C-alpha positions, -999 to +999 in steps of 0.1 A: -074+106-144-074+083-114-081+093-078-068+073-049-081+075-013-063+057+015-074+048+049-064+026+078-032+040+092-026+046+129-005+039+159+001+003+170+025-015+192+052-038+179+038-072+170+004-057+162-016-055+130-031-029+108-050-030+075-047-003+049-073+003+022-070+023-011-100+030-032-095+040-068-120+060-088-121+077-122-104+060-151-099+027-133-100+006-165-066+022-174-049+008-143-024-020-149-009-023-114-018-011-079+004-012-049+018+003-018+050+022-012+063+038+020+086+065+031+102+064+065+118+093+083+148+105+063+145+077+039+136+074+003+102+061-009+104+023-013+081-004-027+062-025-002+039-046-023+021-045-057-006-065-075-010-065-112-043-066-131-035-102-138-030-110-102+008-111-100+021-102-065+053-085-056+067-079-021+097-062-007+120-087+011+115-068+043+078-075+045+075-110+030+056-133+053+042-104+073+023-083+048-004-094+024-017-074-005-052-081-019-080-065-038-117-066-043-134-083-072-140-051-090-102-044-089-108-009-077-098-013-040-066-027-027-058-037+008-025-042+027-028-064+057+002-058+079+009-083+107+038-087+131+046-050+127+080-037+137+092-002+146+111-001+114+078-003+095+070+032+107+064+053+076+039+072+055+023+046+033+013+057-002-011+039-025+000+038-062-018+031-094+002+026-125-014+032-160+002+032-194+005+069-193+016+078-157+016+069-121-010+082-096-004+085-059-027+088-029-022+114-002-005+090+022-014+075+055+008+074+086+017+041+102+036+044+135+048+013+153+059+018+189+085-005+205 
């Protein structure tokens, strides 16, 4: 079992920045990839960014050049630095941890970007 706790969401004006954090606990050695997904109003959940155990990064085209995913040396906490935020980035952001058996999700943190 893996537990994920997110923090860092909030309200920001367009052009501003936020940093999300996700701390994993439990069977963290089973995690192969961690990342962030988001679900906007009346939209499906979509990938934002991921980082594999080996350090491979993946970004959605819509956030490339604005968002940066990183992690701590212990590989148990991932961060999402979000710069130049746009109103269309408004969503609930979910942390994800992928293991060989299943995917785990955090509770979600709201990010709201005002015009």
